[in-house]
N, C-alpha and C positions, 0 to 999 in steps of 0.2 A: 444526413441523419444526425440528430443531436446526441450528445454524450449521454449514455443511459446509466452507467454505474461508476461511482467513485469507490475504489477499494482503499480504505483508510488503514494505514499500517504505522502505528507508533513504534518507535525503536529505541532501545537502550541496551548498548553492548550486546547486540544480537548477531554478531558475525558468524557464530556456529551454524545457524540455520537460515540466515537471511537470504542468501543466494537461492537456495532451494525454494523458500517461501515466495520470493519474487518471481521466480520462473514458473511456479505453479499458478500464479495470477496471470502472468503474461501469456501462458499457453492455454487459456480458456477457449472454449468454442465460441464465446461471445467476444468480439474484438472492440466494440465501441465503449471502452473503459478508460479510466485514468487510474493511476496508482499514486496515492498521496503518502509519502513517507515523511514523518516528522521525527527527527532525531533529538532525543532528550539528553544531549551533551555526552554522547558515547565517548569512551576513551579507547575503544578497540578499533578494528578496521571496518566498522559498519558504514561509515561515510564513503570510504573508498569503494566498497562493494556496490553501494547504491549508485554512486556517480558513474562507475564503469558500466553498469546495466543501463542507466539513463542515457548514456552516450549512444547506446545501441538501439534503444527503444524510447521514443519521445513521449510515450504514454506515462512514463515514470517522472514524477515531480518530487523534488527533495527540498526540505527545509531543515535547518538546524536551529534549535531553540537557543536563545542567548543565555538563558539560565535553566537549570534543571527544574522541571515542573512537576514531575511525578507522573505515574501511569495515567490516571484519569484526566488530568489536565492536558496531558499530551494527546490523548484520544480527542478531547475537545478541540485542541489545536488542529489536528488533522481534519476533523469535521469542518472546521472553519475555512479550510482551503478547498473543500470539495465543490465541484461544479456539476457533477452528475445529477440526474433526476433521482436516482436511488443511491444509498450509501450502504456498503458492505464493510463492517468493521472486521479487522483481521489482527492476529497476533504474530509477532516476529518468528515464532516457531511453529506456526500452522502451515499445513500443506493442503491445497485445494485439489480435489479431483477435477479433471478437465472440463466437466459439464456443470459444475456447481452454480456458476453465475447464470447459465442458461435456465437451470431449474428454478433458481431464485426469481428470475424475471417472469417465468411462466405463472408464478403465483399472483402477479399483478395484472395479468391479461384476462 
């Protein structure tokens, strides 16, 4: 089965909610996803949080920008890494209900 959804998660100093946000993505009822995290030069523990989760779940892919791009350019950066048929933008402090991506995909069938 081909990869259906790329969840794009730009991050900047998001340690407070990042683990919970990532877990809400990874615990979806749809499993053929990837999570694209682009870090906009965070100075907190965001990188460590993402790397620890990525070690446990290979659907998580992490990039750190060489220079700070700002929110919208960082979203574009994450979209550029996406390989899924569909893209779901997300914010670092968002929490998804477990069936959000399933309902999202139903709209395209």
